[in-house]
C-alpha positions in Angstrom: -0.2 0.0 0.0 1.3 3.6 -0.9 1.1 6.1 1.8 1.6 9.9 1.4 2.8 12.4 4.0 1.8 16.0 3.2 4.6 18.2 4.5 2.8 21.3 2.8 -0.3 21.0 0.6 0.7 23.5 -1.5 4.5 22.8 -2.0 5.7 19.3 -1.7 4.2 15.7 -1.6 6.1 13.2 -0.1 6.0 9.6 -1.4 8.4 7.1 1.4 7.4 3.6 -0.2 6.6 4.9 -4.0 10.3 6.0 -4.6 13.3 5.6 -2.3 15.2 7.2 -4.1 13.7 10.6 -4.8 10.8 10.8 -2.5 9.9 14.2 -2.7 7.9 15.8 -5.6 7.1 19.0 -7.0 3.1 19.6 -7.2 3.5 22.0 -10.0 5.6 20.0 -12.5 6.1 16.7 -11.2 10.0 16.7 -10.6 11.3 14.8 -7.9 13.9 15.1 -5.6 16.2 13.1 -2.7 15.9 16.2 -0.2 13.3 18.5 0.9 15.9 21.3 0.9 16.5 20.8 -2.7 12.6 20.7 -3.3 12.1 23.8 -1.8 14.7 25.7 -3.7 13.2 24.1 -6.8 9.5 25.5 -5.5 10.9 29.0 -5.8 11.1 28.3 -9.7 7.4 28.4 -9.9 6.5 31.0 -6.9 9.0 34.0 -8.4 11.3 33.6 -5.2 13.7 32.0 -7.2 14.9 35.6 -9.1 16.6 36.7 -6.0 20.3 36.7 -7.3 20.9 37.6 -10.6 24.1 37.3 -12.8 25.3 40.7 -14.2 26.6 39.0 -17.6 23.7 36.9 -18.5 20.8 38.0 -16.3 20.2 34.2 -15.3 18.9 34.0 -11.7 19.2 31.9 -8.8 17.8 31.2 -5.3 20.8 31.7 -3.4 24.5 33.6 -3.6 26.2 30.4 -3.3 24.6 29.0 -6.6 25.4 32.2 -8.3 29.3 32.2 -7.5 29.3 28.9 -9.0 27.3 29.9 -12.2 29.8 32.7 -12.5 32.6 30.1 -13.3 30.8 29.8 -16.8 31.9 33.5 -17.9 35.5 33.1 -16.5 38.3 30.9 -18.0 38.6 29.1 -14.8 37.1 26.0 -16.3 37.6 26.5 -20.0 37.6 23.9 -22.7 40.8 23.9 -24.8 39.1 22.3 -27.8 35.9 24.5 -27.8 36.6 27.3 -25.6 33.6 26.5 -23.9 33.5 27.5 -20.1 32.1 25.4 -17.3 31.2 25.6 -13.6 33.4 23.3 -12.1 36.3 21.1 -12.8 34.0 17.9 -12.8 31.9 19.4 -15.4 35.0 20.3 -17.7 36.3 16.8 -17.4 33.0 15.4 -18.3 32.5 17.7 -21.2 36.1 16.7 -22.4 35.1 12.9 -23.0 32.7 14.4 -25.9 35.8 15.7 -27.7 38.3 12.7 -27.0 35.5 10.0 -27.2 37.1 8.5 -24.0 34.3 6.1 -22.4 35.7 4.9 -19.0 33.0 3.1 -17.7 32.1 -0.4 -18.9 29.0 -2.5 -18.6 30.1 -6.2 -17.1 27.3 -7.8 -19.0 27.6 -6.7 -22.5 30.9 -4.8 -22.5 29.0 -1.3 -23.7 31.2 1.7 -22.5 29.9 5.3 -21.2 31.3 8.8 -20.7 29.4 8.8 -17.3 28.9 6.5 -14.2 25.4 7.4 -14.2 24.8 6.4 -17.7 26.2 3.2 -16.9 23.9 2.8 -14.0 20.9 3.4 -15.8 22.1 1.0 -18.7 22.4 -1.7 -16.4 18.9 -1.8 -15.4 18.2 -3.2 -19.0 19.8 -6.4 -17.9 18.5 -6.3 -14.6 15.2 -5.2 -15.7 14.8 -3.2 -12.1 12.5 -0.2 -12.4 12.4 1.5 -9.3 10.5 4.4 -10.1 6.6 4.0 -9.8 3.9 6.6 -10.9 1.5 6.8 -8.0 -1.5 7.7 -10.3 -1.4 4.7 -12.9 1.4 2.8 -10.9 3.3 2.3 -14.4 7.1 1.8 -13.6 10.4 3.3 -15.0 14.1 2.4 -15.0 14.9 6.0 -14.6 13.6 8.9 -12.7 13.8 11.4 -15.3 11.5 9.0 -17.4 9.1 8.8 -14.4 9.3 12.8 -14.1 8.5 13.0 -17.9 5.6 10.7 -17.5 3.9 12.4 -14.6 3.2 15.5 -17.2 0.8 13.1 -19.1 -1.3 13.2 -15.9 -0.7 17.1 -15.4 0.1 18.4 -18.8 2.9 20.7 -17.3 5.4 22.1 -19.6 7.7 24.2 -17.2 10.4 24.7 -19.2 9.9 27.6 -21.7 12.2 29.3 -24.2 12.7 32.9 -23.3 13.2 34.0 -27.2 10.3 32.6 -28.8 8.5 31.3 -25.3 8.1 27.6 -26.6 7.3 25.4 -23.9 8.6 21.9 -23.5 8.2 19.0 -20.6 11.9 18.3 -20.2 14.8 20.6 -19.5 16.8 18.7 -22.2 14.4 19.5 -25.0 14.7 23.0 -23.9 18.6 23.2 -24.1 18.5 21.6 -27.4 15.7 24.1 -28.8 17.8 26.9 -27.9 20.3 26.1 -29.9 18.0 26.7 -33.0 18.5 30.5 -32.2 21.9 30.5 -31.0 23.2 28.0 -33.7 25.5 26.3 -31.0 26.8 22.9 -32.1 29.0 22.1 -29.2 29.8 18.4 -30.3 32.6 18.2 -32.5 33.8 14.9 -34.5 37.5 14.6 -33.7 38.2 12.8 -36.9 36.7 15.2 -39.6 35.7 18.2 -37.3 32.0 18.0 -37.9 30.2 19.8 -35.3 26.7 18.8 -34.0 23.7 20.4 -31.6 23.3 17.4 -29.7 25.3 14.4 -28.5 23.5 11.6 -29.9 23.9 12.9 -33.2 27.6 13.0 -33.0 27.4 9.3 -31.3 25.7 8.2 -34.5 28.1 10.2 -36.9 31.1 8.3 -35.2 30.0 5.3 -36.6 30.7 6.5 -40.0 34.7 6.4 -38.9 34.7 3.3 -36.8 31.8 1.3 -39.0 30.5 0.0 -36.1 27.0 -1.6 -36.3 25.7 -2.3 -33.0 22.2 -3.0 -33.8 22.2 -6.9 -35.3 19.2 -8.3 -36.7 17.8 -11.5 -34.9 16.4 -12.8 -38.2 19.6 -12.7 -40.4 23.0 -11.8 -40.5 22.5 -8.0 -41.4 23.7 -5.4 -38.7 22.9 -1.8 -38.5 24.4 1.5 -37.1 20.8 2.6 -35.8 18.1 0.8 -33.8 15.4 2.9 -36.1 17.0 1.4 -39.3 17.2 -2.2 -37.8 13.3 -1.7 -37.0 12.5 -0.6 -40.7 14.6 -3.7 -41.8 12.7 -6.2 -40.0 9.4 -4.5 -40.9 10.3 -4.4 -44.5 12.1 -7.6 -44.9 11.3 -10.4 -42.3 7.2 -9.0 -41.8 4.5 -10.8 -43.7 1.9 -7.9 -42.7 1.1 -6.6 -45.8 -1.8 -3.9 -45.1 -1.7 -1.8 -48.3 -3.3 -3.3 -51.6 -2.8 -1.8 -55.2 -6.3 -0.7 -56.5 -5.2 -1.6 -59.7 -4.0 -5.2 -59.9 -4.7 -5.9 -56.0 -0.9 -6.3 -55.2 -0.2 -6.1 -51.2 2.6 -4.3 -49.9 4.0 -3.7 -46.8 4.5 0.2 -46.5 2.5 3.0 -48.3 5.9 4.2 -50.0 6.1 0.8 -51.7 2.7 1.1 -53.0 3.1 4.5 -54.0 6.1 3.6 -56.1 4.3 0.4 -57.5 1.2 2.4 -58.5 3.6 4.2 -60.8 3.7 1.2 -63.2 -0.3 1.7 -63.8 0.0 5.6 -64.1 3.0 6.1 -65.8 4.1 8.7 -63.6 7.4 10.1 -63.9 8.2 12.2 -61.2 12.2 12.8 -61.7 13.2 15.5 -64.0 16.4 16.1 -65.3 18.0 19.3 -65.1 19.8 19.6 -68.1 17.2 18.2 -70.5 13.4 17.3 -70.9 13.8 13.5 -69.6 11.7 12.2 -67.1 11.9 9.1 -65.1 9.9 6.7 -63.0 12.7 6.0 -60.7 15.3 8.1 -58.9 18.2 5.7 -59.8 17.4 5.6 -63.4 17.8 9.6 -63.5 20.9 9.3 -61.6 22.2 6.7 -64.4 20.8 9.1 -66.8 23.0 12.0 -65.6 26.2 9.9 -65.6 25.7 8.4 -69.0 24.4 11.3 -70.8 25.4 14.6 -68.8 28.8 13.3 -67.2 27.4 14.5 -63.9 28.2 12.3 -61.0 30.9 9.7 -60.2 30.5 6.2 -61.4 31.5 3.5 -58.2 33.6 0.5 -59.6 33.8 -3.0 -58.6 37.5 -3.4 -57.5 37.2 -7.4 -58.8 35.5 -7.1 -62.1 35.5 -3.3 -63.0 31.8 -3.3 -63.5 30.4 0.0 -63.0 27.3 1.2 -61.0 25.7 4.4 -60.4 24.4 3.7 -56.8 26.8 2.6 -53.9 23.5 0.2 -52.8 24.0 -1.4 -55.9 27.9 -2.1 -55.5 27.4 -3.0 -52.3 24.9 -5.9 -53.4 27.2 -6.8 -56.5 30.1 -7.6 -54.2 27.8 -9.8 -52.1 28.1 -12.1 -55.2 31.7 -12.2 -55.2 31.9 -12.7 -51.7 29.3 -15.5 -51.3 27.3 -13.4 -48.6 23.9 -14.2 -48.3 22.5 -12.3 -45.6 18.8 -12.7 -46.4 16.9 -15.6 -44.6 13.4 -16.4 -45.4 11.3 -16.4 -42.2 9.6 -19.5 -43.3 12.2 -22.0 -44.6 16.0 -21.9 -44.3 16.8 -20.6 -47.9 19.2 -17.6 -48.0 19.6 -14.8 -50.8 22.2 -11.9 -51.5 19.6 -9.4 -51.8 16.0 -8.4 -49.9 14.3 -8.6 -53.2 15.4 -12.1 -54.3 14.1 -13.1 -50.7 10.9 -11.2 -51.3 10.4 -12.9 -55.0 10.9 -16.5 -52.9 8.4 -15.6 -50.4 5.8 -15.5 -52.7 5.6 -19.0 -52.6 4.5 -19.0 -48.9 1.8 -16.8 -48.9 -0.9 -15.1 -50.8 -0.2 -11.6 -52.0 -2.9 -10.5 -54.3 -6.4 -9.6 -53.3 -9.7 -9.3 -55.5 -10.8 -5.7 -55.1 -14.3 -6.6 -55.2 -14.7 -9.4 -52.8 -11.6 -9.4 -50.8 -10.3 -12.8 -51.7 -6.8 -13.5 -51.7 -4.5 -15.3 -54.5 -1.0 -16.6 -54.6 -0.6 -15.5 -58.3 -1.5 -12.3 -60.4 -2.9 -14.8 -63.5 -5.4 -16.4 -60.9 -7.0 -13.2 -59.4 -7.0 -11.6 -62.8 -9.2 -14.5 -64.0 -11.2 -14.3 -60.8 -11.6 -11.0 -60.8 -13.3 -10.9 -64.2 -15.9 -13.9 -62.7 -16.4 -11.9 -59.7 -17.4 -8.8 -61.2 -19.8 -10.5 -63.7 -21.5 -12.0 -60.7 -21.8 -9.0 -58.8 -23.2 -7.1 -61.8 -25.7 -9.9 -62.3 -27.1 -9.6 -58.9 -27.0 -5.9 -59.1 -24.7 -5.2 -56.4 
């Protein structure tokens, strides 16, 4: 059973059994704290008492003189990064920031060997393996592995967006989202690649970019041998390659597709649409790859990609990668219905037609495996429906 102690009904709500790590929760924005004193200081943000000690250089306000003095270090060169000249409040903050330039990750997970720049990030990651979710919502009892996730979740119940941009007044439910947003106005890109000097506004974008240099692909498909640099690409791969669900059907021939994008590309076969036009001449093309090949052949625009084994030329890097698999004998695509393997997703999709029905009659909704069968059926079905006056 959950117990609640009201320290002050308008200021603090204490949940001693709900969350042992952060028992004090702000009733305005639902942010949680380990100590009542921290909660009281935080509350001043909402009451206006927070704006007591103001920085003369950036006009940022603080609730105590100590916090103001700590903040002023940012405007001095006391804790200054030699890579990007950014200043920090303390040597601890500076040391943590320097890892974004060096790529150093001193904290390693003992289960999966994944490394992190901060101990806190490692602690949160370890809950993936343990399944521990110590932070519980007292409204719907949903549990979370991170306190920040609980704080954000509570705003689903309250609708709170306590973090506002002082430039455009746009409001956010998370402080990190506000910090990222402000870079739209400042143009700041504090996260720089130490290999090619490319800069990013978010640390996550830098992490993903670094995989271009390291060729790291940590997200592996459990159904085939392919690996990916991003989890979102892996999910898209599983849906397009391994899923048999095809909710989109062609209104012209009844063929079924996994995504609306695939359907729209297919419909061009029936409509004759050519959305890709050449900037040099009047030629138009149904597919982007055909336009790229045309630009190379007719206008010498672009660069041919050559196979280092047989010297065959390609206009697209994807086509070259697929071609190289044939030299190497690599067949990463495995049929989900049988153990047969293939060089390309297209070859596997063609093979999978023997396992399920991919054509649908537009009149009665019946499914068929072959196009010729659905065409013959559709004629009979249409005649019958016309005969009965449907």
